[in-house]
MDAnalysis code that builds the backbone (N, CA, C; Angstrom):
import MDAnalysis as mda
import numpy as np

u = mda.Universe.empty(165, n_residues=55, atom_resindex=np.repeat(np.arange(55), 3), trajectory=True)
u.add_TopologyAttr("name", ["N", "CA", "C"] * 55)
u.add_TopologyAttr("resid", np.arange(1, 56))
u.add_TopologyAttr("resname", ["MET", "ALA", "ASP", "GLY", "THR", "TYR", "PRO", "PRO", "GLY", "SER", "ARG", "VAL", "PRO", "GLY", "ILE", "VAL", "GLU", "MET", "GLY", "ALA", "GLU", "PHE", "ASN", "ILE", "ALA", "ALA", "SER", "THR", "ALA", "GLN", "LYS", "ALA", "LEU", "ALA", "HIS", "LEU", "ARG", "THR", "THR", "GLY", "VAL", "VAL", "ARG", "THR", "GLU", "LEU", "GLY", "LEU", "GLY", "THR", "PHE", "VAL", "ALA", "ASP", "LYS"])
u.atoms.positions = np.array([
    [-16.315, 42.671, 21.261],
    [-15.150, 42.462, 20.459],
    [-15.529, 42.376, 18.983],
    [-16.595, 41.661, 18.716],
    [-17.025, 41.497, 17.324],
    [-17.476, 42.823, 16.723],
    [-18.027, 43.709, 17.562],
    [-18.523, 44.984, 17.030],
    [-17.474, 46.089, 17.075],
    [-16.259, 45.756, 17.510],
    [-15.183, 46.738, 17.519],
    [-15.043, 47.519, 18.810],
    [-15.885, 47.240, 19.790],
    [-15.778, 47.934, 21.070],
    [-14.407, 47.703, 21.693],
    [-13.916, 46.481, 21.541],
    [-12.591, 46.121, 22.021],
    [-11.781, 45.658, 20.817],
    [-11.045, 46.558, 20.184],
    [-10.265, 46.174, 18.998],
    [-9.072, 45.299, 19.379],
    [-8.474, 44.603, 18.406],
    [-7.311, 43.773, 18.682],
    [-6.225, 44.549, 19.429],
    [-5.683, 43.916, 20.457],
    [-4.625, 44.528, 21.258],
    [-5.127, 45.315, 22.450],
    [-6.426, 45.601, 22.511],
    [-6.944, 46.385, 23.630],
    [-7.184, 45.505, 24.846],
    [-7.091, 46.117, 26.005],
    [-7.304, 45.406, 27.267],
    [-8.796, 45.249, 27.486],
    [-9.206, 44.063, 27.894],
    [-10.610, 43.834, 28.218],
    [-10.792, 43.938, 29.726],
    [-11.996, 44.236, 30.180],
    [-12.222, 44.373, 31.620],
    [-11.880, 43.090, 32.364],
    [-11.470, 43.254, 33.602],
    [-11.221, 42.101, 34.459],
    [-12.532, 41.473, 34.902],
    [-12.433, 40.417, 35.670],
    [-13.615, 39.670, 36.084],
    [-14.594, 40.542, 36.863],
    [-14.110, 41.293, 37.830],
    [-14.982, 42.135, 38.642],
    [-15.584, 43.251, 37.786],
    [-14.742, 43.898, 36.970],
    [-15.228, 44.965, 36.089],
    [-16.280, 44.443, 35.116],
    [-16.003, 43.269, 34.548],
    [-16.926, 42.682, 33.582],
    [-18.263, 42.354, 34.243],
    [-18.199, 41.829, 35.453],
    [-19.421, 41.520, 36.183],
    [-20.277, 42.752, 36.394],
    [-19.633, 43.845, 36.788],
    [-20.368, 45.089, 37.012],
    [-20.894, 45.677, 35.703],
    [-20.074, 45.662, 34.661],
    [-20.458, 46.256, 33.383],
    [-21.636, 45.527, 32.740],
    [-21.620, 44.193, 32.827],
    [-22.652, 43.399, 32.156],
    [-23.687, 42.826, 33.123],
    [-23.582, 43.204, 34.407],
    [-24.520, 42.759, 35.431],
    [-24.607, 41.230, 35.494],
    [-23.423, 40.615, 35.607],
    [-23.337, 39.155, 35.700],
    [-22.493, 38.791, 36.919],
    [-22.627, 37.559, 37.368],
    [-21.836, 37.075, 38.500],
    [-20.366, 36.947, 38.087],
    [-19.484, 37.105, 39.050],
    [-18.050, 36.987, 38.773],
    [-17.716, 35.611, 38.211],
    [-18.394, 34.575, 38.682],
    [-18.120, 33.233, 38.181],
    [-18.496, 33.106, 36.707],
    [-19.549, 33.780, 36.292],
    [-19.953, 33.774, 34.889],
    [-18.925, 34.509, 34.039],
    [-18.450, 35.640, 34.535],
    [-17.423, 36.399, 33.825],
    [-16.140, 35.582, 33.705],
    [-15.790, 34.869, 34.759],
    [-14.584, 34.038, 34.744],
    [-14.714, 32.929, 33.702],
    [-15.873, 32.301, 33.637],
    [-16.107, 31.246, 32.645],
    [-16.056, 31.818, 31.232],
    [-16.623, 33.001, 31.042],
    [-16.615, 33.630, 29.721],
    [-15.190, 33.932, 29.274],
    [-14.382, 34.503, 30.164],
    [-12.990, 34.799, 29.818],
    [-12.204, 33.527, 29.544],
    [-12.466, 32.477, 30.318],
    [-11.782, 31.206, 30.091],
    [-12.130, 30.654, 28.712],
    [-13.385, 30.750, 28.330],
    [-13.809, 30.275, 27.006],
    [-13.153, 31.103, 25.897],
    [-13.142, 32.421, 26.071],
    [-12.517, 33.292, 25.066],
    [-11.020, 33.014, 24.957],
    [-10.380, 32.715, 26.086],
    [-8.953, 32.388, 26.085],
    [-8.722, 31.066, 25.357],
    [-9.551, 30.066, 25.645],
    [-9.426, 28.750, 25.034],
    [-9.614, 28.799, 23.523],
    [-10.522, 29.640, 23.074],
    [-10.808, 29.733, 21.640],
    [-9.883, 30.713, 20.918],
    [-8.972, 31.345, 21.665],
    [-7.991, 32.224, 21.042],
    [-8.459, 33.637, 20.764],
    [-9.594, 34.008, 21.325],
    [-10.117, 35.355, 21.104],
    [-9.362, 36.371, 21.949],
    [-8.968, 35.962, 23.160],
    [-8.197, 36.838, 24.040],
    [-6.938, 36.100, 24.490],
    [-5.974, 36.875, 24.966],
    [-4.749, 36.317, 25.535],
    [-4.498, 37.021, 26.859],
    [-3.975, 36.297, 27.812],
    [-3.702, 36.869, 29.127],
    [-2.199, 36.970, 29.325],
    [-1.762, 38.137, 29.772],
    [-0.350, 38.367, 30.082],
    [-0.251, 38.573, 31.586],
    [0.461, 37.675, 32.236],
    [0.594, 37.742, 33.702],
    [1.035, 39.114, 34.154],
    [0.311, 39.642, 35.104],
    [0.644, 40.937, 35.681],
    [0.188, 42.129, 34.862],
    [-0.291, 41.895, 33.652],
    [-0.719, 43.001, 32.789],
    [-2.215, 43.013, 32.522],
    [-2.812, 41.841, 32.365],
    [-4.237, 41.764, 32.092],
    [-4.559, 40.878, 30.911],
    [-5.794, 40.989, 30.461],
    [-6.284, 40.200, 29.333],
    [-6.525, 41.135, 28.159],
    [-6.083, 40.700, 26.997],
    [-6.139, 41.549, 25.809],
    [-6.788, 40.798, 24.651],
    [-7.435, 41.542, 23.771],
    [-8.006, 40.945, 22.568],
    [-6.851, 40.493, 21.689],
    [-6.925, 39.256, 21.244],
    [-5.844, 38.703, 20.404],
    [-5.857, 39.364, 19.044],
    [-4.677, 39.484, 18.466],
    [-4.555, 39.996, 17.097],
    [-5.064, 38.913, 16.158],
    [-5.678, 39.348, 15.086],
    [-6.224, 38.365, 14.132],
    [-5.182, 37.856, 13.199],
])
């Protein structure tokens, strides 16, 4: 996100996708997304996915 790979408004990979892409456990990906959500970096829309928050 910081390097522009996922610009504001873009959908980020889900937990399973993120685990496969970064070779991490699903629980680690879930914790990472929860932290990003808590800090306002991403927002989750029910039924649509998780997106990079607008700055």
